[in-house]
N, C-alpha and C positions, 0 to 999 in steps of 0.2 A: 168556412172553406177549409178543406183538409190540406195541411202542408205536405210537401213531398216526403220528408223524413217520417212523418206520422203515418202516411199511407204505406210506404214501403215496410216500415218496421211493424206496423199493426197487422198487415196481411201475413207477414212472415211469422209473427208471434202466434197468431191464431192457428195457422197451419202447423207450426212447430209444436204447440201444446197438444193438438190432436194426435200428431204422429208419435209424440213421446208416450202418450197414453196407450196407443196401439202397440208400440215396441215393448213398453213395460209389461202390459198384460200378456203379450205373446211370449215374452221371455220367461215369465213366471207361471202363467196358467194358460197355455195355448188352447185355442179353439181350432180344431182340425177340420180340414176339408176332406177329400177322399183318402188322404194318406196320414196315418198316425205315426209321425216321426218321433225319434227319441230327442227330447229337448236338450239333453246334455251334449249329444253329438252336434246338434245345431249350434249350440253356444261355442263349442270348440271350433266349429267351422267359421263362426263369426270372428273369433279371435284370429284365426288364420287369415280371414278376409281382410282384417285391419292391416296385418303385416304386408300382405300382397298389395293392397290398394295404396298404402303409403309408399312402398317401393316403386309401384307403377307411377305414382304421382311425382316422386322425385326424379324418376327416369324421364318422364314426360317434360318436366321443367328443364332438365339438362339437354334433352334432345331438341328442344324448341329452337334454339339458335342455329343448330346444325341444319335442321330440316327447313327452317324459314329461309336460310341462305340458298337452299336448293329447291325451289318451288316445284320443278318437274319431278324430282325424286319424291318429294312429299306427296304430290298428287298421285303419283304412281303407287306409292305405298297405301294410300287411302283407298284408291280404286281396287287395288289388289286385295286389301282386307275385306272390302265389300264382296268381291268376287269369291273369296274363300268362304265367307259366311253363306253365300248363296249355294255354293257347292256342298257345303256341310249340310245345309237344310235339304237339298235335293238328294243327299245320300241317306240321311236319317229318315225322311218322310216315307219312302217306300218300305223301309224295314219295319216301321211301327204303324203301318196301315191296318185299320180294322173298320168294321161297320160302326159309325159313330153313334147311332141310336138316339139322336136328338135333332134339333132344327137344322144343323149343318147337313145331316144326311137327307132331310126332306128337301131342302133347298137344292142340293146337288141332284137329287132324284128328279125333281120337277124340271130343272134346267136341261138335264140330259134328255128327259122324255120329250120336252118341247123341241129340242134339236133333232130328235129322231122321229118326231111326229106321232108320239104315243101318249099324249097327256090324258088324264082321267078326271072325272068330276071331283075326286078326292083332292086333287091339286087345287081346284078352284075353292074348295072349302077351306084349305089351309090359307090361301091368300085372303079369304074373307076374314079369317081370324087374325092374321098378321099381315096387313097390307103394307106395312113398312118394309117388308122383305121383297117387295116387287122389284125394286131396282137391282138388288143383289141377283135375283133370278134372271132379270133381263140381261145383266152383264155376263153372267155365266152361260146363259143361253147363246149369246153371240160368240162367246169364247169357245163353247162346245161346238158350235157350227164350224168355226175355223179348224178345230181339232179334227172333226170328222172329215172336213174337206181335205185336210192334210193326210188323211188315210189312217188316223189313229182309231183302232177298234175300241180302246178303253180311253175315255176322256179324262179319267182321274189324274194322270200325270200332268196333263195340261193345266188342270185346276191348281195343282200344287205349284207349278211353275209361276202361275199368276199370283198365288199367295206369297211365294218367296219374293217375287218382284215387288209386291206391296210392302212387305216387311223390311226387306233390305233397302228399298227406296226410302222408307221412313227413317232407317238408321242413317242413311246419307244426309237426309234433311236435318236430323238431330245434330249431326256433326257440324253442318254448316251453321246452324243456329248457335250451337255452343261456341263455335269459333268467333262469331260476331259478338256474342255476349261476354264471354270470359277469356277469349284468346286461344292460341294454339294448344296449350297444355290441357285446358278444359275440353277441347274438341277431341284430343287423343284419348282422354279418359272416358269420354262419352262413347267412343267406339268400343273401348274395352268392356264397359258395362253393358252396352247393347249386345255385344257378342255373347255374354253370359245369359242374359234374360230373353233376348229376342232371337239371336242366331241359333241358340240351342234349345229353343222352346218346342215342346211337342205340339203346340197349337198350329204349327206349320201344316199339319195334316188336316186341319179343319178350315175349309175355305168358307169363311163366314164374315159377318160385319166387323167383328173385333179386329181382324187382321186387315181386311180390305179397306177399312176406313182409316187405318193408322197413318198413311201418308198425307191424307187431307188434314188431319189434326196437326201433324208435324209441320206441314208447309205454312200454316197460319202462324206458328211460332217463329219460323224463319222470316216470313214476310214482315211480321211486326218488328222484328229486330232490325230489319232494313229500314222500315218506315221511320223508326225513331231517330235514325241518323241521316234522313233524307231532307233536303230543303227544296222548296218549290211546290206550289199548289198542284200543278198537273202531275208531277211525279208521285206525290203522296196520295193524291186521289186515285191514281192508277193502282197503287199498292193496296189501298182499301178495297177497290173493286175486285182485285185478285183474291183478297181475303174473303170477300163476300161470296165469290164463286166457289172457293175451296170449302168454306164452311157449309154452304147449302148442299154442295155435292156430298160432303161427309154426313150432314144431317139426314139426307135422303137414304143413306145407308144405315146410320146409327144416330138416333136423336141426340145423344150426349155430345156429338161432335160440334154442336152449335156453341158449346161453352167457351172455346177459345176466342171466337169472334166477340161474344158478349163480354168476356174478360178484357179483351183488347180495347173495345170501345169504352168500357168503364174506366180503365186506367188512363186512356188518352184524354177522356173528358175531365176526369178528376185532376190530372196533372196540368191540363190546359185551361182549367176553369178561370183562372185569373186573367188569362189573355183572350177570353172569348169575345169581349167587346171590341177588341182591336183586330182580331183575326177571325171574325165570324164568317167571312167569305171562305176561308180555308175549311172551317168546320162544316159549313154547308156543302162545299164541294166534296169533301170526304164522305159525308153522310149520304149524299146523292149517289156518289160512285158506288158505295157499298150496297145501297138499295138496288141500283141498276144491275150490278153483278149478281146479287141474290135473286132478283126477279128473272133475269135471263136464264140463270141456271135452273130455277124452278120450272120454267117453261120447257127448257130442253129436256130435263129429267122426265117431266110429265109426257112430253111428246115421244120420247124414247120408249117409255113403258107402254104408252097407248099403241104405238106402232107394232109392238109385239103381241098385242091383245092380252096383256097381263091384268089390267084392272078387273077385280072380281065382279060378278053380276050383282045387281041390287039384292037378290035373295041371299047370296053369300055374304054381302056386306053387313047384313043384319046380325051375323055371328061375330062381328068385330069385337075384340077385347079392348075396351076403351082405356084411357089413361087411368081412370079411377079404379079399374080392376087391378092395375099394378100398384096403385097406392094401397089398396086393401091387402094385396099379397105381401107388400113390404112391411106390414105390421103383424105378421104371423111368425110363430116359432114352431118348427116341426122337427121330428127325429131325422138325423143324418146318419152317415155311416159310422162315425165314431163319437159324435156328440150332436146336440141339436144344431140345426141350421137356422140362421136368423134372416128372415125376409127373403129366403130363396124361393125357388119354384115350388108351387103347390098344385098338384093335379086336382085336388079337391076344390080349390078355389076356382080353377078353370071350369070344372063341371058346374059349380054353383053359379058362376057368372053366365055361362051359356044357357042355363035353365031360366034365367030372368027374362022378363019382357024387355025387348030392345029399347023401348021408349023410357023405361024406368031404370035401366041398367046403371047408368052413371050415378044417379042420385042414390040408388040402393047401395052401391058399393061404397060411397062416401059414408053412408050411415053405418055400414058394417066396419069400416075403418075406424070411425069414431067410437063404436062400441068396443072394439079391441083395445084401443088406447085407454078408454075409460076403465075397462076391466083390469088393465095393468096398474092403473093409478099413476100419479106423477113420478114417484120414486121408481116404481116398476118400469115405467116407460123409459126413463133416463137410463136405467140399468140395461134395458133391452137395446137402446141405441148404442151404448158403450160396447156391448158385446157384438152388436151388428157391425160397428165400425172395425172392431178388432178382427172379426171373422172375415170381413170383406177386404181389408187392407193388409192383413198380417200374413198372407199366404204368398210365399215367394215363387210358387209354381203357377199361381193365378188360376187355381182350380183345375189344373191339368188332370185329365181322366176323370173328372167329377160329374160330367153331364150325363143325363139319361140313366141307363142301368149299368153303365160301365164299371162303377166301383163294386157292385154286388155280383154282376154277371158279365165279366169281361168277354168281349167277342173274340173269336180266334184271330190270330195274325194271318194276314194274307201271305206274307213271305215266311218261308221255313228254311231257307238256305243258311249255312253256317255263319256267314258274315252278318246277315240280318238278325240271326238269333243272338249274336254277341251284342249288337246295338240294342236289341230288345231288353237285354239284361240291365243296361244302363238307363234306358229311357222309358221302359214299360212299368206300369204301376206295380206289378208283382215281380219285377226283375230282381235278380239276386244282388245287383249293384245299385239299384234305384235309391237305396238309402244314402249312398254317397252322393249321387247326383242331386238328390233333394236337399241334402245338408248344405251343399255348395250354394244352391239357389236360396234356401231359407236363411242361412247364416249371412250371406252377402246382402240379401234383401233387408235384413234388420239394420245392417250398417248403412245401407243406402238411405233408409228412412231416417236414421240418426243424422246423417249428413245433411239431408234436406231440412230437418228440424233445426240443426245446429246453426244454420245461417242467421236465425233470429237472434242469436246470442253472441254474434260477432260484431266487430266495428268496421268490417271491410266494406268500403264504398261500392266496390264492384258487385257485391251481392245485393245491394239495395238500390237497384235501378229499375227503369220502367219494364223492360222485358222479363227479368226474373219475377217481378211483382205480378205481371200478367200471367206467367206460368203458374205461380202459386195461387192466384185467384181462380184460375181455371180448375186447379185441383180442389180448391175449396168448394166451388160450384158443383163439381162432380161428387165430392163427399157429401154435400147437403142433399143432392138428388138421391144418392144411394142410401142415405139414412131414411128417406121417406118412401122410396119405391122399391120394387123388386131389386135384389142385389146379390152379388157374389164376386169373388176375386177376379173372375174372367172379365168383368166389366171395367176393371182397372187397366187391363192389358193394353187397351187402345191408347192410353195416355202414358205408357212407359217412356216415350221420348221426353215428355215433360219432367217426369220424376228423375230420370237418369241425367238429363242436362243439369237440373238443379243440384243434384248430388255431386256431379263433376265440378260445378262451379265452386262449391264449398271445398272439395278435395284439392282442387288446383290452388285455391287461396291458402290452404294449410301448407301445401308443398312450397309455394312461393315464400311464405313466412319463414319456413324452415331454412330454405336456401339463403334468404337475406340474413337470417341470424348467423348462419355459418360463415357468410362472407364478412359480416361485422366482426365475428370472433377471430377470423383469420387476419383481418386488417389490424386488429388490436395486438396480435402477436408480432 
């Protein structure tokens, strides 16, 4: 049986070692996505980020007593901060609107065509290839119906509003989770970090699973933090049922969204293993509630998709790219914009898989995966995995502007007015000030990863508890998945609330230690 300290410390240590490898490699020999930044500029930005984050942490620690004594002021400031982030997103998005040129464009095109009654057979072929996107299309179809009914000729702004709602909602849930786990200071710091990486992200222009699924993953973290402090079988079972609903809803949009529920269940079982014999009724009730929540959500999602006529025909289903296709794709290395990409999208692999007989497709892709690994050899494959982890986790923009043909052939901006042009200079891949924006993201991201890793090497009890361990285990599950299957930094974006909450916990603990030391020094005087 694993003891609590061993579980908490072990999970933190494994994640910490992985992230230290990523940071070390990224700082000394970076692997670029679509933007070839200057490493020296990023390191300077990282130094500046340390100073700013320490100042913010000390300020949050001092502001805690003032704001906690005035709850309505605190709530107003938090809601105001979220509203400002939404307004910023809704200002930036129209300025940097362009034709995406990848799945996000296809999904938007299909949903709008369905709303207008102009679908084609090509749309059914796409759903045959990627049936997991059926729920996204169904949601956007319904949303576009509302937009058209409201008299909007262009449904794109409505989609961006939905995207912003999901992203800002996830920030709010991350704040609530951080507050329960690490206290007010950690929650305030979570808001600040979320503003940098989510509030200012160009991904707001892409209405896709990475953004729409974010609140479902975040709500599981928040619910688990509540469940850990809840007593009573009925109350805890209800929370597990809610987690089951959120996880399956998220899974239906993005399969990796199942990891938070799996991590929560694993941590709960491992921590409660000693008491299972005496509390088996509680375990059974929570398991049953989770199963019921998951089953009901599965049925509702299926009914919703079926009602809109989205399931592809049997003929189109024959084209489906099975999970083994993405396993095969995850073991290839191909040329990128500035260096090789590791386990990224491969058009050649898609063509190869689609040319296979449907009955033999899964087995054949496994064989090709094994052949690729064998060709690399043990040392070569480990080297490949290290580079893949670095390339996937080391990009503070999360592969912004990296999908489709955007890096090589950027589409023209929709907006050309002076105000939009100024925004494009800061947030567009080829903008004159994009190097500054990217340096802020990348430099701060390296410090965030160090903060997450650093928790393993501290003795703070608040960092070694059930919910932080669940968050770390979620990231380890995601990391293992991305090592094996198709990957890029965009796939990490969904789990930013987890990363940023963990970083804020460490930063708040550091600030509290500094404040306590200053108080002791003052008392000694």
